[in-house]
N, C-alpha and C positions, 0 to 999 in steps of 0.2 A: 682355430689353431691345431693343424695337423700333427701328430704325435708320431714319432719315427723310432724304430727299434731295429733289431736284427733277429735273425734266427741262428740258433747255437750251432755247433757241430753235431749235438743229437737231436737237432731240428726242433728246438723248443722256441717259440716265438716269445722274444723278451722286449720289455718296453721299462722306461724310469717310472717311478711314481714316489711322491714325496707326501711323508706325513710329518704333522706338526706336532712337536713335542709339548709337554706341559709346561707352564711359565719356569723360565731359567732353562729349560732343556731345549738343545740344537733339534732343528728339523733334520729328519734323515731322508735321504734321497736312495732310493733302493731299486735295483735291476730286478724286476719281477717277472715271473712266467705269466702268460695268459692262459686261463684255464676255461674252456667254454663248458666245461661240465659242472663248473662251480657256480653256483646262482646267486651267491651275497657279493660283497663288494671285494674284499680283500683279506687274506690272511697273513700275518707278519710271525717270524721266529719270536718264540717266548724272551728271548734275549733281548731282541729289538724292543718289544713292548714294555720291557722293564726298565731299559735305557731311556725310552721316551716318557715314562711314569705316565702312561694312559690310566685313566679313570675306568674302574670294572663297572661293566653295566650287567651282565646275567651270564649265567652257564646255558648253552645251546646244545641239544643233542643232532649230530647230522649223520647221515649215511657216508660212508666211505666207499671207494672202489671195491668191490668185491661184497657189497652189501650188508658190512657190518655195521654197528652203531657205535659212535664215540661222542663223548661230551666234551666241548671244548669252551674254554672261558671267552668272553666277548667282552671288547673295550672300546669306549666312545674314542672318536679320533677325529681330526681335521685332515682331510685328505686333499692335496693338491694334485690334480691331473688335468692336463692339456691348458694350463693357464688359469685353470679354475679351481677355487677352493670350495670344499663342500663339507658340511658334517655328515658324518657315516659311521660306521662300525667295523671294527678289525676283529677277525678270530686269532687268538693266538693258537698255535701248532708248529709242531717240530719238522718243518718242511722249509723249503725255499718259498720266499714272498709270492703269493698268487694272486692273479688280478682274476677277479671274477665277472659274471654278465652282468650284475647290478652295475658295476662302475663302468663298463663298456656301454651301457645303454645311450643310444643316441648317436652312436658312432657307426660310421661303415668301416670295418674291419678288411685288410687286404695283407695275406701273407704269401710271401715267395717262399714255399717250402722247399728250400736246399741251404745247406749249411752257407752261412753269410748271405742270406736273402734278406731282402728289406721287409719290415712290418710297417705298415701304416695304418693308422687310425685317424679317421676325417670325420669331423662334426657333420652330422646330417642336418639338412634345411629342416625347420620347423614344418610341421604339417597340421592343418586344423583337425580337432578331434570330431 
């Protein structure tokens, strides 16, 4: 299933991602930025992590733009992306939701880099190892 999104007027590639909340909490579908410089799965704002009541996994030190190191909390989550449900981890950060390269693994990414341009993520055919 191809995932479609758009490019914002600030030239940010955006697509939707859904995160399953803890029992009794509603799933949240979020408009997330694609960040090809981010290696992990997903970051979520701290208020969304709290609303979903995600279970804490650990703290993780990461390098941010500019070379500095910060420690962010990591939570377990069920991520629904491209019609597939997967167990993963999300980092809580005070920024908009970011989709990293781990979540994009196995997709062909195409971006028309103009305001209002199309973003498409198409699953790549499986190749033998």
